[in-house]
PDB file of N, CA, C and O in Angstrom, chain B, residues numbered from 101:
ATOM      1  N   MET B 101       0.805  -1.193   0.000  1.00  0.00           N
ATOM      2  CA  MET B 101       0.000   0.000   0.000  1.00  0.00           C
ATOM      3  C   MET B 101       0.851   1.260   0.000  1.00  0.00           C
ATOM      4  O   MET B 101       0.580   2.202  -0.745  1.00  0.00           O
ATOM      5  N   ILE B 102       1.892   1.274   0.848  1.00  0.00           N
ATOM      6  CA  ILE B 102       2.747   2.453   0.909  1.00  0.00           C
ATOM      7  C   ILE B 102       3.470   2.648  -0.416  1.00  0.00           C
ATOM      8  O   ILE B 102       3.703   3.780  -0.841  1.00  0.00           O
ATOM      9  N   LEU B 103       3.826   1.541  -1.071  1.00  0.00           N
ATOM     10  CA  LEU B 103       4.510   1.634  -2.355  1.00  0.00           C
ATOM     11  C   LEU B 103       3.639   2.345  -3.384  1.00  0.00           C
ATOM     12  O   LEU B 103       4.147   3.122  -4.192  1.00  0.00           O
ATOM     13  N   ASN B 104       2.345   2.090  -3.362  1.00  0.00           N
ATOM     14  CA  ASN B 104       1.441   2.755  -4.301  1.00  0.00           C
ATOM     15  C   ASN B 104       1.339   4.247  -4.035  1.00  0.00           C
ATOM     16  O   ASN B 104       1.135   5.030  -4.964  1.00  0.00           O
ATOM     17  N   ILE B 105       1.477   4.649  -2.782  1.00  0.00           N
ATOM     18  CA  ILE B 105       1.394   6.067  -2.451  1.00  0.00           C
ATOM     19  C   ILE B 105       2.651   6.795  -2.908  1.00  0.00           C
ATOM     20  O   ILE B 105       2.580   7.915  -3.414  1.00  0.00           O
ATOM     21  N   LEU B 106       3.813   6.146  -2.724  1.00  0.00           N
ATOM     22  CA  LEU B 106       5.081   6.815  -3.012  1.00  0.00           C
ATOM     23  C   LEU B 106       5.430   6.829  -4.493  1.00  0.00           C
ATOM     24  O   LEU B 106       6.044   7.781  -4.974  1.00  0.00           O
ATOM     25  N   THR B 107       5.051   5.798  -5.210  1.00  0.00           N
ATOM     26  CA  THR B 107       5.416   5.725  -6.627  1.00  0.00           C
ATOM     27  C   THR B 107       4.207   5.322  -7.447  1.00  0.00           C
ATOM     28  O   THR B 107       3.285   4.668  -6.959  1.00  0.00           O
ATOM     29  N   SER B 108       4.234   5.717  -8.671  1.00  0.00           N
ATOM     30  CA  SER B 108       3.194   5.283  -9.589  1.00  0.00           C
ATOM     31  C   SER B 108       3.703   4.063 -10.349  1.00  0.00           C
ATOM     32  O   SER B 108       4.914   3.841 -10.384  1.00  0.00           O
ATOM     33  N   PRO B 109       2.833   3.268 -10.956  1.00  0.00           N
ATOM     34  CA  PRO B 109       3.297   2.078 -11.695  1.00  0.00           C
ATOM     35  C   PRO B 109       4.289   2.399 -12.804  1.00  0.00           C
ATOM     36  O   PRO B 109       5.105   1.550 -13.163  1.00  0.00           O
ATOM     37  N   GLN B 110       4.234   3.618 -13.357  1.00  0.00           N
ATOM     38  CA  GLN B 110       5.169   3.976 -14.421  1.00  0.00           C
ATOM     39  C   GLN B 110       6.580   4.192 -13.877  1.00  0.00           C
ATOM     40  O   GLN B 110       7.554   4.075 -14.620  1.00  0.00           O
ATOM     41  N   ASP B 111       6.697   4.507 -12.584  1.00  0.00           N
ATOM     42  CA  ASP B 111       8.010   4.768 -11.997  1.00  0.00           C
ATOM     43  C   ASP B 111       8.756   3.500 -11.601  1.00  0.00           C
ATOM     44  O   ASP B 111       9.968   3.541 -11.387  1.00  0.00           O
ATOM     45  N   LEU B 112       8.063   2.392 -11.501  1.00  0.00           N
ATOM     46  CA  LEU B 112       8.699   1.157 -11.072  1.00  0.00           C
ATOM     47  C   LEU B 112       9.570   0.596 -12.188  1.00  0.00           C
ATOM     48  O   LEU B 112       9.174   0.594 -13.354  1.00  0.00           O
ATOM     49  N   ASN B 113      10.750   0.125 -11.827  1.00  0.00           N
ATOM     50  CA  ASN B 113      11.632  -0.510 -12.799  1.00  0.00           C
ATOM     51  C   ASN B 113      11.278  -1.981 -12.873  1.00  0.00           C
ATOM     52  O   ASN B 113      11.439  -2.714 -11.897  1.00  0.00           O
ATOM     53  N   VAL B 114      10.801  -2.409 -14.012  1.00  0.00           N
ATOM     54  CA  VAL B 114      10.409  -3.794 -14.212  1.00  0.00           C
ATOM     55  C   VAL B 114      11.404  -4.426 -15.169  1.00  0.00           C
ATOM     56  O   VAL B 114      11.686  -3.886 -16.238  1.00  0.00           O
ATOM     57  N   ILE B 115      11.924  -5.563 -14.777  1.00  0.00           N
ATOM     58  CA  ILE B 115      12.898  -6.264 -15.609  1.00  0.00           C
ATOM     59  C   ILE B 115      12.143  -7.148 -16.591  1.00  0.00           C
ATOM     60  O   ILE B 115      11.368  -8.017 -16.190  1.00  0.00           O
ATOM     61  N   GLN B 116      12.369  -6.925 -17.841  1.00  0.00           N
ATOM     62  CA  GLN B 116      11.792  -7.756 -18.891  1.00  0.00           C
ATOM     63  C   GLN B 116      12.856  -8.756 -19.321  1.00  0.00           C
ATOM     64  O   GLN B 116      13.977  -8.363 -19.644  1.00  0.00           O
ATOM     65  N   GLY B 117      12.526 -10.030 -19.331  1.00  0.00           N
ATOM     66  CA  GLY B 117      13.514 -11.043 -19.669  1.00  0.00           C
ATOM     67  C   GLY B 117      13.170 -11.797 -20.933  1.00  0.00           C
ATOM     68  O   GLY B 117      12.001 -11.980 -21.276  1.00  0.00           O
ATOM     69  N   GLU B 118      14.200 -12.226 -21.611  1.00  0.00           N
ATOM     70  CA  GLU B 118      14.066 -13.082 -22.787  1.00  0.00           C
ATOM     71  C   GLU B 118      15.078 -14.209 -22.653  1.00  0.00           C
ATOM     72  O   GLU B 118      16.100 -14.062 -21.984  1.00  0.00           O
ATOM     73  N   HIS B 119      14.787 -15.327 -23.290  1.00  0.00           N
ATOM     74  CA  HIS B 119      15.692 -16.476 -23.246  1.00  0.00           C
ATOM     75  C   HIS B 119      16.084 -16.860 -24.661  1.00  0.00           C
ATOM     76  O   HIS B 119      15.272 -16.794 -25.584  1.00  0.00           O
ATOM     77  N   ASP B 120      17.326 -17.259 -24.820  1.00  0.00           N
ATOM     78  CA  ASP B 120      17.798 -17.784 -26.094  1.00  0.00           C
ATOM     79  C   ASP B 120      17.593 -19.301 -26.063  1.00  0.00           C
ATOM     80  O   ASP B 120      18.198 -20.000 -25.249  1.00  0.00           O
ATOM     81  N   GLY B 121      16.749 -19.792 -26.941  1.00  0.00           N
ATOM     82  CA  GLY B 121      16.396 -21.206 -26.954  1.00  0.00           C
ATOM     83  C   GLY B 121      17.586 -22.134 -27.159  1.00  0.00           C
ATOM     84  O   GLY B 121      17.615 -23.233 -26.606  1.00  0.00           O
ATOM     85  N   ALA B 122      18.567 -21.704 -27.944  1.00  0.00           N
ATOM     86  CA  ALA B 122      19.739 -22.543 -28.199  1.00  0.00           C
ATOM     87  C   ALA B 122      20.552 -22.740 -26.918  1.00  0.00           C
ATOM     88  O   ALA B 122      21.023 -23.844 -26.643  1.00  0.00           O
ATOM     89  N   PHE B 123      20.716 -21.666 -26.135  1.00  0.00           N
ATOM     90  CA  PHE B 123      21.448 -21.790 -24.879  1.00  0.00           C
ATOM     91  C   PHE B 123      20.689 -22.629 -23.859  1.00  0.00           C
ATOM     92  O   PHE B 123      21.296 -23.381 -23.097  1.00  0.00           O
ATOM     93  N   VAL B 124      19.380 -22.505 -23.841  1.00  0.00           N
ATOM     94  CA  VAL B 124      18.569 -23.314 -22.924  1.00  0.00           C
ATOM     95  C   VAL B 124      18.709 -24.792 -23.276  1.00  0.00           C
ATOM     96  O   VAL B 124      18.878 -25.631 -22.391  1.00  0.00           O
ATOM     97  N   LEU B 125      18.640 -25.109 -24.559  1.00  0.00           N
ATOM     98  CA  LEU B 125      18.801 -26.490 -25.009  1.00  0.00           C
ATOM     99  C   LEU B 125      20.207 -27.004 -24.686  1.00  0.00           C
ATOM    100  O   LEU B 125      20.366 -28.134 -24.225  1.00  0.00           O
ATOM    101  N   LEU B 126      21.217 -26.179 -24.926  1.00  0.00           N
ATOM    102  CA  LEU B 126      22.584 -26.579 -24.611  1.00  0.00           C
ATOM    103  C   LEU B 126      22.756 -26.822 -23.110  1.00  0.00           C
ATOM    104  O   LEU B 126      23.455 -27.751 -22.706  1.00  0.00           O
ATOM    105  N   SER B 127      22.124 -25.995 -22.294  1.00  0.00           N
ATOM    106  CA  SER B 127      22.184 -26.181 -20.851  1.00  0.00           C
ATOM    107  C   SER B 127      21.565 -27.511 -20.445  1.00  0.00           C
ATOM    108  O   SER B 127      22.116 -28.218 -19.602  1.00  0.00           O
ATOM    109  N   TRP B 128      20.435 -27.857 -21.031  1.00  0.00           N
ATOM    110  CA  TRP B 128      19.791 -29.148 -20.760  1.00  0.00           C
ATOM    111  C   TRP B 128      20.686 -30.306 -21.187  1.00  0.00           C
ATOM    112  O   TRP B 128      20.808 -31.292 -20.461  1.00  0.00           O
ATOM    113  N   LEU B 129      21.310 -30.197 -22.350  1.00  0.00           N
ATOM    114  CA  LEU B 129      22.169 -31.271 -22.842  1.00  0.00           C
ATOM    115  C   LEU B 129      23.398 -31.463 -21.950  1.00  0.00           C
ATOM    116  O   LEU B 129      23.812 -32.595 -21.701  1.00  0.00           O
ATOM    117  N   VAL B 130      23.974 -30.374 -21.476  1.00  0.00           N
ATOM    118  CA  VAL B 130      25.123 -30.477 -20.573  1.00  0.00           C
ATOM    119  C   VAL B 130      24.704 -31.138 -19.270  1.00  0.00           C
ATOM    120  O   VAL B 130      25.431 -31.977 -18.738  1.00  0.00           O
ATOM    121  N   ALA B 131      23.526 -30.766 -18.745  1.00  0.00           N
ATOM    122  CA  ALA B 131      23.043 -31.374 -17.505  1.00  0.00           C
ATOM    123  C   ALA B 131      22.792 -32.869 -17.686  1.00  0.00           C
ATOM    124  O   ALA B 131      23.113 -33.669 -16.808  1.00  0.00           O
ATOM    125  N   LEU B 132      22.217 -33.240 -18.827  1.00  0.00           N
ATOM    126  CA  LEU B 132      21.975 -34.662 -19.090  1.00  0.00           C
ATOM    127  C   LEU B 132      23.284 -35.434 -19.224  1.00  0.00           C
ATOM    128  O   LEU B 132      23.411 -36.538 -18.694  1.00  0.00           O
ATOM    129  N   ALA B 133      24.251 -34.863 -19.924  1.00  0.00           N
ATOM    130  CA  ALA B 133      25.535 -35.540 -20.096  1.00  0.00           C
ATOM    131  C   ALA B 133      26.258 -35.695 -18.756  1.00  0.00           C
ATOM    132  O   ALA B 133      26.848 -36.743 -18.492  1.00  0.00           O
ATOM    133  N   ALA B 134      26.217 -34.671 -17.917  1.00  0.00           N
ATOM    134  CA  ALA B 134      26.870 -34.762 -16.605  1.00  0.00           C
ATOM    135  C   ALA B 134      26.189 -35.806 -15.732  1.00  0.00           C
ATOM    136  O   ALA B 134      26.862 -36.557 -15.026  1.00  0.00           O
ATOM    137  N   SER B 135      24.863 -35.861 -15.774  1.00  0.00           N
ATOM    138  CA  SER B 135      24.142 -36.859 -14.983  1.00  0.00           C
ATOM    139  C   SER B 135      24.460 -38.269 -15.468  1.00  0.00           C
ATOM    140  O   SER B 135      24.682 -39.173 -14.663  1.00  0.00           O
ATOM    141  N   TYR B 136      24.480 -38.453 -16.773  1.00  0.00           N
ATOM    142  CA  TYR B 136      24.799 -39.767 -17.328  1.00  0.00           C
ATOM    143  C   TYR B 136      26.229 -40.170 -16.962  1.00  0.00           C
ATOM    144  O   TYR B 136      26.476 -41.319 -16.593  1.00  0.00           O
ATOM    145  N   ALA B 137      27.158 -39.236 -17.062  1.00  0.00           N
ATOM    146  CA  ALA B 137      28.554 -39.543 -16.728  1.00  0.00           C
ATOM    147  C   ALA B 137      28.689 -39.923 -15.255  1.00  0.00           C
ATOM    148  O   ALA B 137      29.394 -40.873 -14.915  1.00  0.00           O
ATOM    149  N   GLY B 138      28.015 -39.181 -14.390  1.00  0.00           N
ATOM    150  CA  GLY B 138      28.081 -39.496 -12.970  1.00  0.00           C
ATOM    151  C   GLY B 138      27.492 -40.855 -12.650  1.00  0.00           C
ATOM    152  O   GLY B 138      28.056 -41.606 -11.854  1.00  0.00           O
ATOM    153  N   LEU B 139      26.360 -41.178 -13.264  1.00  0.00           N
ATOM    154  CA  LEU B 139      25.736 -42.481 -13.018  1.00  0.00           C
ATOM    155  C   LEU B 139      26.526 -43.618 -13.657  1.00  0.00           C
ATOM    156  O   LEU B 139      26.559 -44.725 -13.120  1.00  0.00           O
ATOM    157  N   ASP B 140      27.154 -43.360 -14.784  1.00  0.00           N
ATOM    158  CA  ASP B 140      27.952 -44.389 -15.449  1.00  0.00           C
ATOM    159  C   ASP B 140      29.210 -44.705 -14.639  1.00  0.00           C
ATOM    160  O   ASP B 140      29.670 -45.847 -14.629  1.00  0.00           O
ATOM    161  N   ILE B 141      29.759 -43.714 -13.971  1.00  0.00           N
ATOM    162  CA  ILE B 141      30.955 -43.943 -13.159  1.00  0.00           C
ATOM    163  C   ILE B 141      30.618 -44.788 -11.936  1.00  0.00           C
ATOM    164  O   ILE B 141      31.489 -45.466 -11.390  1.00  0.00           O
ATOM    165  N   ILE B 142      29.364 -44.753 -11.504  1.00  0.00           N
ATOM    166  CA  ILE B 142      28.949 -45.595 -10.375  1.00  0.00           C
ATOM    167  C   ILE B 142      29.218 -47.074 -10.679  1.00  0.00           C
ATOM    168  O   ILE B 142      29.620 -47.829  -9.794  1.00  0.00           O
ATOM    169  N   LYS B 143      28.997 -47.480 -11.925  1.00  0.00           N
ATOM    170  CA  LYS B 143      29.286 -48.869 -12.314  1.00  0.00           C
ATOM    171  C   LYS B 143      30.763 -49.199 -12.104  1.00  0.00           C
ATOM    172  O   LYS B 143      31.103 -50.285 -11.636  1.00  0.00           O
ATOM    173  N   LEU B 144      31.633 -48.260 -12.451  1.00  0.00           N
ATOM    174  CA  LEU B 144      33.069 -48.491 -12.288  1.00  0.00           C
ATOM    175  C   LEU B 144      33.447 -48.561 -10.815  1.00  0.00           C
ATOM    176  O   LEU B 144      34.333 -49.328 -10.440  1.00  0.00           O
ATOM    177  N   VAL B 145      32.794 -47.778  -9.988  1.00  0.00           N
ATOM    178  CA  VAL B 145      33.081 -47.810  -8.562  1.00  0.00           C
ATOM    179  C   VAL B 145      32.661 -49.148  -7.974  1.00  0.00           C
ATOM    180  O   VAL B 145      33.369 -49.713  -7.140  1.00  0.00           O
ATOM    181  N   ARG B 146      31.521 -49.650  -8.403  1.00  0.00           N
ATOM    182  CA  ARG B 146      31.030 -50.918  -7.871  1.00  0.00           C
ATOM    183  C   ARG B 146      31.862 -52.101  -8.347  1.00  0.00           C
ATOM    184  O   ARG B 146      32.012 -53.079  -7.614  1.00  0.00           O
ATOM    185  N   ASN B 147      32.407 -52.031  -9.564  1.00  0.00           N
ATOM    186  CA  ASN B 147      33.144 -53.166 -10.127  1.00  0.00           C
ATOM    187  C   ASN B 147      34.606 -53.227  -9.683  1.00  0.00           C
ATOM    188  O   ASN B 147      35.227 -54.285  -9.787  1.00  0.00           O
ATOM    189  N   ARG B 148      35.157 -52.148  -9.202  1.00  0.00           N
ATOM    190  CA  ARG B 148      36.561 -52.131  -8.777  1.00  0.00           C
ATOM    191  C   ARG B 148      36.665 -52.692  -7.365  1.00  0.00           C
ATOM    192  O   ARG B 148      35.952 -52.260  -6.460  1.00  0.00           O
ATOM    193  N   SER B 149      37.565 -53.662  -7.186  1.00  0.00           N
ATOM    194  CA  SER B 149      37.714 -54.282  -5.869  1.00  0.00           C
ATOM    195  C   SER B 149      38.763 -53.583  -5.007  1.00  0.00           C
ATOM    196  O   SER B 149      38.715 -53.669  -3.780  1.00  0.00           O
ATOM    197  N   GLN B 150      39.704 -52.895  -5.637  1.00  0.00           N
ATOM    198  CA  GLN B 150      40.762 -52.236  -4.881  1.00  0.00           C
ATOM    199  C   GLN B 150      40.269 -50.876  -4.364  1.00  0.00           C
ATOM    200  O   GLN B 150      39.699 -50.098  -5.130  1.00  0.00           O
ATOM    201  N   PRO B 151      40.477 -50.587  -3.097  1.00  0.00           N
ATOM    202  CA  PRO B 151      39.996 -49.316  -2.534  1.00  0.00           C
ATOM    203  C   PRO B 151      40.598 -48.087  -3.211  1.00  0.00           C
ATOM    204  O   PRO B 151      39.932 -47.058  -3.323  1.00  0.00           O
ATOM    205  N   ALA B 152      41.850 -48.182  -3.663  1.00  0.00           N
ATOM    206  CA  ALA B 152      42.476 -47.021  -4.313  1.00  0.00           C
ATOM    207  C   ALA B 152      41.741 -46.670  -5.610  1.00  0.00           C
ATOM    208  O   ALA B 152      41.539 -45.493  -5.906  1.00  0.00           O
ATOM    209  N   TRP B 153      41.345 -47.676  -6.376  1.00  0.00           N
ATOM    210  CA  TRP B 153      40.606 -47.415  -7.614  1.00  0.00           C
ATOM    211  C   TRP B 153      39.212 -46.896  -7.321  1.00  0.00           C
ATOM    212  O   TRP B 153      38.699 -46.038  -8.040  1.00  0.00           O
ATOM    213  N   ARG B 154      38.597 -47.413  -6.268  1.00  0.00           N
ATOM    214  CA  ARG B 154      37.265 -46.921  -5.907  1.00  0.00           C
ATOM    215  C   ARG B 154      37.305 -45.434  -5.572  1.00  0.00           C
ATOM    216  O   ARG B 154      36.437 -44.672  -5.998  1.00  0.00           O
ATOM    217  N   HIS B 155      38.302 -45.029  -4.816  1.00  0.00           N
ATOM    218  CA  HIS B 155      38.424 -43.619  -4.465  1.00  0.00           C
ATOM    219  C   HIS B 155      38.708 -42.764  -5.699  1.00  0.00           C
ATOM    220  O   HIS B 155      38.184 -41.657  -5.828  1.00  0.00           O
ATOM    221  N   ALA B 156      39.538 -43.279  -6.603  1.00  0.00           N
ATOM    222  CA  ALA B 156      39.840 -42.525  -7.824  1.00  0.00           C
ATOM    223  C   ALA B 156      38.590 -42.341  -8.676  1.00  0.00           C
ATOM    224  O   ALA B 156      38.327 -41.241  -9.162  1.00  0.00           O
ATOM    225  N   TRP B 157      37.817 -43.409  -8.859  1.00  0.00           N
ATOM    226  CA  TRP B 157      36.605 -43.300  -9.660  1.00  0.00           C
ATOM    227  C   TRP B 157      35.544 -42.456  -8.960  1.00  0.00           C
ATOM    228  O   TRP B 157      34.771 -41.759  -9.616  1.00  0.00           O
ATOM    229  N   LEU B 158      35.507 -42.518  -7.632  1.00  0.00           N
ATOM    230  CA  LEU B 158      34.567 -41.683  -6.884  1.00  0.00           C
ATOM    231  C   LEU B 158      34.897 -40.206  -7.059  1.00  0.00           C
ATOM    232  O   LEU B 158      34.004 -39.382  -7.258  1.00  0.00           O
ATOM    233  N   TRP B 159      36.193 -39.874  -6.985  1.00  0.00           N
ATOM    234  CA  TRP B 159      36.602 -38.489  -7.224  1.00  0.00           C
ATOM    235  C   TRP B 159      36.314 -38.060  -8.662  1.00  0.00           C
ATOM    236  O   TRP B 159      35.906 -36.924  -8.903  1.00  0.00           O
ATOM    237  N   ALA B 160      36.525 -38.972  -9.617  1.00  0.00           N
ATOM    238  CA  ALA B 160      36.242 -38.646 -11.019  1.00  0.00           C
ATOM    239  C   ALA B 160      34.752 -38.390 -11.214  1.00  0.00           C
ATOM    240  O   ALA B 160      34.374 -37.459 -11.926  1.00  0.00           O
ATOM    241  N   GLY B 161      33.908 -39.197 -10.597  1.00  0.00           N
ATOM    242  CA  GLY B 161      32.466 -39.006 -10.710  1.00  0.00           C
ATOM    243  C   GLY B 161      32.004 -37.718 -10.061  1.00  0.00           C
ATOM    244  O   GLY B 161      31.163 -37.005 -10.608  1.00  0.00           O
ATOM    245  N   ALA B 162      32.555 -37.421  -8.891  1.00  0.00           N
ATOM    246  CA  ALA B 162      32.199 -36.175  -8.206  1.00  0.00           C
ATOM    247  C   ALA B 162      32.651 -34.962  -9.013  1.00  0.00           C
ATOM    248  O   ALA B 162      31.941 -33.959  -9.082  1.00  0.00           O
ATOM    249  N   SER B 163      33.817 -35.054  -9.614  1.00  0.00           N
ATOM    250  CA  SER B 163      34.314 -33.944 -10.439  1.00  0.00           C
ATOM    251  C   SER B 163      33.467 -33.762 -11.686  1.00  0.00           C
ATOM    252  O   SER B 163      33.158 -32.634 -12.068  1.00  0.00           O
ATOM    253  N   ALA B 164      33.088 -34.862 -12.321  1.00  0.00           N
ATOM    254  CA  ALA B 164      32.241 -34.778 -13.517  1.00  0.00           C
ATOM    255  C   ALA B 164      30.887 -34.152 -13.185  1.00  0.00           C
ATOM    256  O   ALA B 164      30.392 -33.301 -13.924  1.00  0.00           O
ATOM    257  N   MET B 165      30.298 -34.576 -12.080  1.00  0.00           N
ATOM    258  CA  MET B 165      29.007 -34.005 -11.694  1.00  0.00           C
ATOM    259  C   MET B 165      29.153 -32.533 -11.308  1.00  0.00           C
ATOM    260  O   MET B 165      28.328 -31.706 -11.697  1.00  0.00           O
ATOM    261  N   GLY B 166      30.182 -32.207 -10.558  1.00  0.00           N
ATOM    262  CA  GLY B 166      30.374 -30.821 -10.135  1.00  0.00           C
ATOM    263  C   GLY B 166      30.619 -29.886 -11.303  1.00  0.00           C
ATOM    264  O   GLY B 166      30.017 -28.815 -11.386  1.00  0.00           O
ATOM    265  N   LEU B 167      31.501 -30.288 -12.207  1.00  0.00           N
ATOM    266  CA  LEU B 167      31.767 -29.453 -13.380  1.00  0.00           C
ATOM    267  C   LEU B 167      30.560 -29.389 -14.314  1.00  0.00           C
ATOM    268  O   LEU B 167      30.303 -28.359 -14.937  1.00  0.00           O
ATOM    269  N   GLY B 168      29.825 -30.490 -14.407  1.00  0.00           N
ATOM    270  CA  GLY B 168      28.630 -30.499 -15.247  1.00  0.00           C
ATOM    271  C   GLY B 168      27.554 -29.577 -14.720  1.00  0.00           C
ATOM    272  O   GLY B 168      26.932 -28.840 -15.486  1.00  0.00           O
ATOM    273  N   VAL B 169      27.330 -29.613 -13.419  1.00  0.00           N
ATOM    274  CA  VAL B 169      26.319 -28.730 -12.818  1.00  0.00           C
ATOM    275  C   VAL B 169      26.749 -27.276 -12.937  1.00  0.00           C
ATOM    276  O   VAL B 169      25.934 -26.412 -13.262  1.00  0.00           O
ATOM    277  N   TRP B 170      28.028 -26.997 -12.677  1.00  0.00           N
ATOM    278  CA  TRP B 170      28.515 -25.628 -12.806  1.00  0.00           C
ATOM    279  C   TRP B 170      28.374 -25.149 -14.253  1.00  0.00           C
ATOM    280  O   TRP B 170      27.942 -24.021 -14.489  1.00  0.00           O
ATOM    281  N   SER B 171      28.734 -25.996 -15.222  1.00  0.00           N
ATOM    282  CA  SER B 171      28.645 -25.616 -16.632  1.00  0.00           C
ATOM    283  C   SER B 171      27.198 -25.385 -17.045  1.00  0.00           C
ATOM    284  O   SER B 171      26.900 -24.450 -17.788  1.00  0.00           O
ATOM    285  N   MET B 172      26.304 -26.235 -16.564  1.00  0.00           N
ATOM    286  CA  MET B 172      24.899 -26.078 -16.893  1.00  0.00           C
ATOM    287  C   MET B 172      24.371 -24.747 -16.371  1.00  0.00           C
ATOM    288  O   MET B 172      23.645 -24.051 -17.081  1.00  0.00           O
ATOM    289  N   HIS B 173      24.722 -24.386 -15.149  1.00  0.00           N
ATOM    290  CA  HIS B 173      24.276 -23.105 -14.600  1.00  0.00           C
ATOM    291  C   HIS B 173      24.917 -21.929 -15.327  1.00  0.00           C
ATOM    292  O   HIS B 173      24.265 -20.911 -15.559  1.00  0.00           O
ATOM    293  N   PHE B 174      26.180 -22.063 -15.684  1.00  0.00           N
ATOM    294  CA  PHE B 174      26.864 -20.986 -16.393  1.00  0.00           C
ATOM    295  C   PHE B 174      26.220 -20.738 -17.747  1.00  0.00           C
ATOM    296  O   PHE B 174      25.978 -19.590 -18.119  1.00  0.00           O
ATOM    297  N   ILE B 175      25.941 -21.803 -18.484  1.00  0.00           N
ATOM    298  CA  ILE B 175      25.293 -21.664 -19.793  1.00  0.00           C
ATOM    299  C   ILE B 175      23.874 -21.140 -19.621  1.00  0.00           C
ATOM    300  O   ILE B 175      23.417 -20.294 -20.390  1.00  0.00           O
ATOM    301  N   GLY B 176      23.178 -21.651 -18.604  1.00  0.00           N
ATOM    302  CA  GLY B 176      21.813 -21.195 -18.358  1.00  0.00           C
ATOM    303  C   GLY B 176      21.740 -19.711 -18.021  1.00  0.00           C
ATOM    304  O   GLY B 176      20.780 -19.039 -18.398  1.00  0.00           O
ATOM    305  N   MET B 177      22.733 -19.197 -17.322  1.00  0.00           N
ATOM    306  CA  MET B 177      22.739 -17.769 -17.009  1.00  0.00           C
ATOM    307  C   MET B 177      22.979 -16.926 -18.257  1.00  0.00           C
ATOM    308  O   MET B 177      22.538 -15.779 -18.321  1.00  0.00           O
ATOM    309  N   HIS B 178      23.667 -17.476 -19.240  1.00  0.00           N
ATOM    310  CA  HIS B 178      23.865 -16.751 -20.497  1.00  0.00           C
ATOM    311  C   HIS B 178      22.633 -16.806 -21.390  1.00  0.00           C
ATOM    312  O   HIS B 178      22.481 -15.991 -22.301  1.00  0.00           O
ATOM    313  N   ALA B 179      21.766 -17.757 -21.129  1.00  0.00           N
ATOM    314  CA  ALA B 179      20.550 -17.877 -21.940  1.00  0.00           C
ATOM    315  C   ALA B 179      19.670 -16.677 -21.681  1.00  0.00           C
ATOM    316  O   ALA B 179      18.589 -16.568 -22.260  1.00  0.00           O
TER     317      ALA B 179
END
């Protein structure tokens, strides 16, 4: 209510947004690829019997998911 008294609707700064469909699609594809890579590495973690290899594949999977999520958000912000 106070906002209506102090300013008129014409004075309000309204952000108008648009999205680039190609960047949105690319963001989705990166997210899908990162998810698939992370889930595919789970198979390697389960099949390795040596603890050193399990830790290496676990770190690789975590890195793939982390970089994939970061890349997806970065591309999405450019959309």
